[in-house]
C-alpha positions in Angstrom: 285.6 179.6 14.9 283.6 177.7 12.3 283.5 173.9 12.4 282.3 171.6 9.7 279.7 169.1 10.9 279.0 166.0 8.9 275.8 163.8 9.1 277.8 161.3 11.2 278.7 164.0 13.8 275.1 165.2 14.0 273.8 161.6 14.1 270.9 162.4 11.7 268.4 159.6 11.2 268.1 157.8 7.9 265.0 159.3 6.2 265.1 156.9 3.3 261.8 155.1 2.9 262.1 151.4 3.8 259.9 149.2 1.6 259.3 146.5 4.2 258.9 148.8 7.2 255.7 148.0 9.1 254.3 151.5 8.6 255.1 151.5 4.9 253.5 148.1 4.4 250.4 149.3 6.3 250.2 152.4 4.1 250.5 150.3 0.9 247.8 147.9 2.2 245.3 150.6 3.1 245.9 152.5 -0.1 245.3 149.3 -2.1 242.1 148.6 -0.3 240.9 152.2 -0.8 241.7 152.1 -4.6 240.0 148.7 -4.9 236.9 149.8 -3.1 236.7 152.9 -5.3 237.0 150.8 -8.5 234.4 148.4 -7.3 232.0 151.3 -6.5 232.5 152.6 -10.0 231.6 149.3 -11.7 227.8 149.7 -11.4 228.0 153.3 -12.5 230.0 152.6 -15.6 228.0 149.5 -16.4 224.8 151.5 -16.4 226.4 154.3 -18.5 227.7 151.8 -21.0 224.2 150.1 -21.3 222.6 153.6 -21.8 225.1 154.5 -24.5 224.8 151.2 -26.3 221.0 150.7 -26.1 219.9 154.3 -26.0 222.4 155.5 -28.6 220.8 153.3 -31.2 217.6 155.4 -31.3 219.3 158.7 -30.7 218.3 161.1 -33.5 216.8 164.5 -34.1 213.3 162.9 -34.5 213.3 162.1 -30.8 213.4 165.8 -29.9 210.4 167.0 -32.0 208.2 164.0 -32.6 205.4 162.9 -30.3 205.2 159.5 -28.6 203.8 156.7 -30.8 200.7 154.7 -30.1 200.9 151.0 -29.1 201.5 149.4 -32.5 203.3 152.3 -34.2 207.0 152.5 -34.9 209.3 155.5 -34.7 208.1 158.5 -32.8 209.9 160.5 -30.1 209.4 162.3 -26.8 209.9 166.0 -27.5 206.8 166.8 -25.4 208.3 164.9 -22.5 211.6 166.9 -22.7 209.6 170.2 -22.8 207.4 169.0 -19.9 210.4 168.0 -17.8 212.2 171.3 -18.3 209.0 173.3 -17.5 208.2 171.4 -14.3 211.9 171.5 -13.1 212.0 175.2 -13.9 208.9 175.8 -11.8 210.4 173.8 -8.9 213.7 175.8 -9.2 211.8 179.1 -9.2 210.1 178.1 -6.0 212.9 176.3 -4.2 216.0 178.4 -4.9 214.8 181.7 -3.5 213.1 180.1 -0.4 216.1 177.8 0.1 218.8 180.5 -0.1 216.8 182.9 2.1 216.3 180.2 4.7 220.0 179.4 4.5 221.0 183.0 5.1 218.8 183.1 8.2 220.2 179.8 9.5 223.8 180.7 8.8 224.0 184.4 9.6 221.0 186.1 11.1 219.9 183.6 13.7 222.2 180.6 13.7 221.5 179.6 17.3 217.8 180.5 17.4 215.1 178.0 18.0 213.6 178.8 14.6 216.8 178.1 12.8 217.2 174.8 14.8 213.7 173.8 13.9 214.1 174.7 10.2 217.4 172.8 10.1 215.9 169.7 11.7 212.9 169.8 9.3 215.2 170.2 6.3 217.3 167.2 7.3 214.2 165.2 7.9 212.8 166.1 4.5 216.0 165.0 2.7 215.1 161.5 3.6 211.4 161.9 2.8 210.1 159.4 0.3 209.4 161.2 -2.9 205.9 159.6 -3.1 204.9 161.4 0.0 205.7 164.7 -1.7 203.5 163.6 -4.6 200.6 162.7 -2.2 200.9 166.1 -0.4 200.9 168.0 -3.7 197.9 165.9 -4.9 195.9 166.8 -1.8 197.0 170.5 -1.7 197.0 171.3 -5.4 195.4 168.7 -7.6 192.2 168.3 -5.5 191.9 172.0 -5.1 192.4 172.8 -8.8 190.3 169.8 -9.8 192.7 168.5 -12.4 196.2 167.3 -13.0 198.7 169.9 -14.3 202.3 170.7 -14.7 201.9 173.4 -12.0 201.1 170.6 -9.5 204.1 168.6 -10.7 206.5 171.6 -10.3 205.2 172.2 -6.7 205.7 168.5 -5.9 209.3 168.6 -7.2 210.0 171.9 -5.3 209.2 170.0 -2.0 212.1 167.7 -2.8 214.5 170.5 -3.9 214.0 173.0 -1.0 215.8 171.0 1.8 218.8 170.2 -0.5 219.2 173.8 -1.5 218.8 175.0 2.1 221.4 172.7 3.7 224.0 173.1 1.0 223.6 176.8 0.8 223.9 177.1 4.6 227.2 175.1 4.6 228.5 177.3 1.7 227.7 180.5 3.6 229.3 179.2 6.8 232.5 178.4 4.9 233.0 182.1 4.0 236.1 183.2 6.0 235.3 185.3 9.0 238.0 188.0 8.3 236.2 188.8 5.0 233.0 189.5 6.8 234.8 191.6 9.5 236.6 193.5 6.8 233.3 194.4 5.1 231.9 195.6 8.4 235.1 197.5 9.0 234.8 199.6 5.8 231.2 200.5 6.7 229.1 197.9 5.0 225.7 197.2 6.4 224.7 193.6 7.0 222.6 193.5 3.8 225.5 195.0 1.8 228.0 192.5 3.3 225.6 189.7 2.4 225.0 190.8 -1.2 228.5 192.1 -2.0 230.8 189.7 -0.1 229.2 186.6 1.4 226.9 185.4 -1.4 229.5 185.9 -4.2 232.1 184.0 -2.2 229.6 181.2 -1.4 228.1 181.1 -4.9 230.1 178.0 -6.1 228.8 176.0 -3.1 225.2 177.3 -3.6 225.3 176.4 -7.3 226.5 172.9 -6.5 223.5 172.5 -4.1 221.1 173.7 -6.8 222.5 171.3 -9.3 222.2 168.4 -6.9 218.6 169.4 -6.2 217.7 169.8 -9.9 219.4 166.4 -10.7 217.2 164.7 -8.0 214.0 166.4 -9.2 214.6 165.7 -12.9 214.7 161.9 -12.2 211.7 161.7 -9.9 208.7 159.7 -11.1 206.4 159.1 -8.1 205.5 162.8 -7.4 204.6 163.3 -11.1 202.4 160.2 -11.2 200.2 161.9 -8.5 200.3 165.4 -10.0 201.1 165.7 -13.7 200.4 162.1 -14.9 201.3 161.8 -18.6 200.2 163.2 -22.0 200.8 162.4 -25.6 200.5 166.0 -26.5 202.7 169.1 -26.3 202.9 171.2 -23.1 199.6 172.6 -21.8 200.3 173.9 -18.2 196.8 173.3 -17.0 196.5 169.8 -18.4 198.3 166.5 -17.7 201.9 166.9 -18.8 204.5 164.4 -20.1 207.9 164.0 -18.5 210.9 161.9 -19.2 210.8 160.1 -15.9 207.2 159.0 -16.3 207.7 158.2 -20.0 210.6 155.8 -19.0 208.4 154.3 -16.3 205.5 153.7 -18.7 207.5 152.5 -21.7 209.9 150.2 -19.9 207.1 147.9 -18.9 205.4 147.7 -22.3 205.6 144.6 -24.5 206.5 146.6 -27.6 210.1 146.8 -28.7 209.7 150.3 -30.1 208.6 151.7 -26.8 211.3 149.9 -24.9 213.9 151.4 -27.2 212.4 154.8 -26.7 212.6 154.3 -22.9 216.4 153.6 -23.2 216.8 156.6 -25.4 214.9 158.8 -23.0 217.1 157.5 -20.1 220.2 158.5 -22.1 218.8 162.0 -22.8 217.9 162.5 -19.2 221.4 161.6 -18.1 222.9 163.9 -20.7 220.7 166.8 -19.6 221.9 166.4 -16.0 225.5 166.0 -17.2 225.3 169.2 -19.3 223.8 171.0 -16.3 226.7 169.9 -14.1 229.2 171.2 -16.7 227.4 174.6 -16.9 227.2 174.9 -13.1 230.9 174.1 -12.7 231.8 176.7 -15.4 229.7 179.3 -13.6 231.3 178.4 -10.2 234.8 178.7 -11.6 234.0 182.0 -13.2 232.5 183.3 -10.0 235.5 182.1 -8.0 
């Protein structure tokens, strides 16, 4: 025999949210604090971006991308050589750091995660993430510049790779560890060898995280000044790999302290271009990551 039960007979609690309930007030308070803290943290970022757009945008033109830097009392000019030099040295650093970083991450995450070598490599990578960039420049100066006998873009790329390798290693390791275990077991279950499982299953799944780490490393390297002062110096000419090479970071450092308004405006424009380069790189990496996913 069926009986109709009402809410009263079941004595169900009232689940309606009470505005002045202590837990509701605490939730509102903590949410407000979190939102306020996030907005306050964004103020410096947006203020810098606005200053870059306003002051750097005034000089933004096609001339900046093909003209050479001006001399002290000249007006106009550009920093096309610095853009090319930055791309070249960051490219060298990426060619060195990405293979070494990913291979080291594969070993630390899959082949020997509990070995002493993996623990040592992980400790060294974490230590190097906090390494002052100027020390990387000093090391590259002693190991490359003094051996070659001159400053060059090769030395600059090697110095930047020292800063990129630990970032790529640690982020790639975490991305590989986050690949679900059942996917690996399924690959072994259908007869895949460890190398086939790594190439066909693990790396493609972990690729968005690896790309994110590479972008973070490239963004850090592109804005570094101290290592390039010890290795690549600066030049007013177009790229010559075996000679001192211009870069956007060093150009900004040099021009921002000059007493000439033209050079100061070029420094602001170079800062805006550097930010835009990193921004475009982030968009491309996210698009690649979404496509891979």
